[in-house]
C-alpha positions as CSV (number, residue, x, y, z in Angstrom):
1,M,5.0,-0.3,19.3
2,S,1.4,0.8,19.3
3,A,-0.6,1.5,16.2
4,E,-0.6,5.2,17.0
5,D,3.4,5.1,17.4
6,L,3.6,3.4,14.0
7,E,1.3,6.0,12.4
8,K,3.4,8.8,13.9
9,Y,6.6,7.2,12.7
10,E,5.3,6.7,9.1
11,T,4.1,10.4,9.1
12,E,7.5,11.5,10.1
13,M,9.1,9.3,7.4
14,E,6.7,10.7,4.7
15,L,7.5,14.3,5.8
16,K,11.3,13.7,5.7
17,L,10.8,12.0,2.3
18,Y,8.8,15.1,1.0
19,R,11.5,17.3,2.2
20,E,14.2,15.3,0.4
21,Y,12.3,15.5,-2.7
22,R,11.7,19.2,-2.4
23,D,15.5,19.5,-2.2
24,V,16.4,17.4,-5.1
25,V,13.6,17.8,-7.6
26,G,15.4,20.7,-9.3
27,L,18.2,18.4,-10.3
28,F,16.1,16.3,-12.6
29,K,14.3,16.7,-16.0
30,Y,11.8,13.8,-16.0
31,V,9.4,12.2,-13.6
32,I,8.7,8.6,-14.3
33,E,5.7,6.9,-12.5
34,T,5.1,3.1,-12.6
35,E,2.7,1.2,-10.7
36,R,5.1,0.7,-7.8
37,R,7.4,3.7,-7.8
38,F,7.9,7.1,-8.5
39,Y,11.3,8.3,-10.0
40,L,13.2,11.4,-10.8
41,T,15.9,11.1,-13.7
42,N,17.6,13.0,-16.3
43,D,18.0,10.0,-18.7
44,Y,15.8,7.2,-19.4
45,E,14.8,4.8,-22.1
46,L,11.4,3.3,-22.5
47,K,10.8,0.1,-24.7
48,V,7.5,-1.5,-25.5
49,H,7.6,-5.3,-25.8
50,S,5.1,-7.9,-26.9
51,L,5.2,-11.4,-25.9
52,Q,2.3,-13.9,-26.9
53,G,-0.1,-11.0,-27.3
54,E,0.8,-9.4,-24.0
55,V,2.3,-6.0,-23.9
56,F,4.7,-4.9,-21.3
57,F,7.1,-2.0,-20.8
58,E,10.8,-1.8,-20.1
59,V,12.0,1.4,-18.5
60,T,15.7,1.9,-17.8
61,M,17.2,4.9,-16.0
62,A,20.5,6.3,-15.1
63,D,21.3,8.4,-11.9
64,A,17.7,8.5,-10.6
65,W,16.1,9.3,-7.4
66,V,13.3,7.1,-6.1
67,W,10.4,7.9,-3.9
68,D,10.4,5.1,-1.3
69,M,10.6,5.9,2.3
70,Y,11.8,2.5,3.2
71,R,15.0,2.7,1.2
72,P,18.1,3.7,3.0
73,A,19.6,5.2,0.0
74,R,17.2,6.8,-2.6
75,F,19.7,7.8,-5.2
76,V,20.3,4.8,-7.5
77,R,22.9,4.6,-10.3
78,Q,21.0,2.3,-12.6
79,V,17.3,1.2,-12.6
80,R,15.5,-1.3,-14.8
81,V,11.7,-1.6,-14.5
82,L,9.5,-4.3,-16.3
83,T,5.7,-3.8,-15.9
84,F,2.5,-4.8,-17.5
85,K,0.9,-1.7,-16.0
86,D,0.9,1.9,-17.3
87,V,4.1,4.0,-17.3
88,N,3.8,7.7,-17.1
89,V,6.6,10.0,-18.3
90,E,6.6,13.6,-17.8
91,E,9.1,16.2,-18.4
92,L,9.3,18.8,-15.7
93,A,8.6,22.4,-16.4
94,K,10.3,25.1,-14.5
95,S,7.1,26.0,-12.8
96,D,6.8,22.5,-11.5
97,L,10.1,23.0,-9.7
98,E,8.9,25.8,-7.7
99,L,7.8,24.2,-4.5
100,P,6.5,25.9,-1.3
101,Q,9.4,26.3,1.1
102,D,7.4,25.4,4.2
103,D,5.6,22.1,5.0
104,A,2.2,23.6,5.7
105,G,0.5,21.9,2.8
106,F,1.9,18.5,3.5
107,G,-0.8,16.2,4.9
108,G,-1.6,16.2,8.6
109,G,0.8,18.7,10.4
110,H,4.1,18.2,12.2
């Protein structure tokens, strides 16, 4: 597989993932972003822990959707994330859920 073929494949996978996101985002109330992943969920718990002066976060989510083009199934029943990095939690507003219906704005064409 050439570098060009690989790039085309990854672009197609990202577009497929974006379309899936567009289809499911309206089902969820929260966006949770960690250093490694982006999640959609309706239920989460965030705990802050301190261990020997180091602070880390524990996030648990139920019935979540994960932005990861390499996962065969993006809906997960239970997620537990431990991280020393920032965790961003946002409640989705109705205006956030109104996405364009075409893919014209998605990087790089078809």
